[in-house]
C-alpha positions as CSV (number, residue, x, y, z in Angstrom):
1,X,26.9,25.4,24.6
2,X,23.5,26.6,22.8
3,X,22.4,27.2,19.2
4,X,20.7,29.9,18.2
5,X,17.1,29.3,16.8
6,X,15.9,30.8,14.0
7,X,11.8,30.5,14.5
8,X,11.8,34.6,13.4
9,X,8.8,34.4,10.8
10,X,9.4,36.1,7.3
11,X,6.5,38.4,8.3
12,X,7.6,39.7,11.5
13,X,9.8,42.2,10.8
14,X,7.5,43.8,7.7
15,X,5.3,46.3,8.7
16,X,1.2,46.3,7.8
17,X,1.1,47.3,4.8
18,X,3.5,43.8,3.6
19,X,1.8,41.6,5.3
20,X,0.0,38.8,3.5
21,X,-3.6,39.9,4.2
22,X,-2.9,43.0,2.9
23,X,-0.5,41.9,-0.1
24,X,-4.3,39.6,-1.3
25,X,-6.7,42.4,0.0
26,X,-4.6,44.8,-2.3
27,X,-4.4,42.4,-4.8
28,X,-8.5,41.4,-5.0
29,X,-9.1,45.0,-5.1
30,X,-7.3,45.8,-8.1
31,X,-8.4,43.1,-9.8
32,X,-12.3,43.8,-9.0
33,X,-11.7,47.3,-9.7
34,X,-10.3,46.5,-13.4
35,X,-13.2,44.1,-14.1
36,X,-16.0,46.6,-13.5
37,X,-14.2,50.0,-14.3
38,X,-12.1,49.0,-17.2
39,X,-14.3,46.2,-18.6
40,X,-11.7,45.0,-21.3
41,X,-11.4,41.6,-20.8
42,X,-7.6,41.2,-21.9
43,X,-6.4,44.2,-20.1
44,X,-7.9,42.0,-17.0
45,X,-6.5,39.1,-18.1
46,X,-3.5,40.7,-18.0
47,X,-3.9,42.9,-14.6
48,X,-4.8,39.5,-12.7
49,X,-1.6,37.5,-14.5
50,X,0.7,40.2,-12.5
51,X,-1.1,40.1,-9.5
52,X,-1.1,36.2,-9.4
53,X,2.7,36.5,-10.1
54,X,3.1,39.0,-7.6
55,X,1.4,36.8,-5.0
56,X,3.0,33.4,-5.6
57,X,7.1,35.7,-5.3
58,X,5.7,37.5,-2.7
59,X,4.0,35.1,-0.7
60,X,5.5,31.9,-1.2
61,X,9.3,32.3,-2.6
62,X,10.7,34.9,-0.6
63,X,9.1,33.0,2.5
64,X,10.7,30.2,1.3
65,X,14.1,31.9,0.2
66,X,14.7,33.7,3.4
67,X,13.9,30.3,5.8
68,X,16.4,29.0,3.6
69,X,19.2,31.4,3.8
70,X,18.5,31.2,7.8
71,X,18.8,27.4,7.5
72,X,22.0,27.3,5.6
73,X,23.6,30.4,7.2
74,X,22.9,28.5,10.6
75,X,24.4,25.2,9.4
76,X,27.4,27.3,8.7
77,X,27.4,28.3,11.8
78,X,27.1,25.2,13.7
79,X,30.5,23.9,11.8
């Protein structure tokens, strides 16, 4: 009996605009733009904080939850 392996990357099914490089690049462009164009420190800090939260959420937690769900579903399938 062959067990399925879950080596599918979370990012492999995503379009190019939803890959880690585009998420980081978009966030950096927004941070730099607000720094140069708005020039209000409070707004810069607020936007930077929101983007860092966005990065942590979508670049760390979502792929981790995806991998954990694959692992748990494969352990359920193997029982």
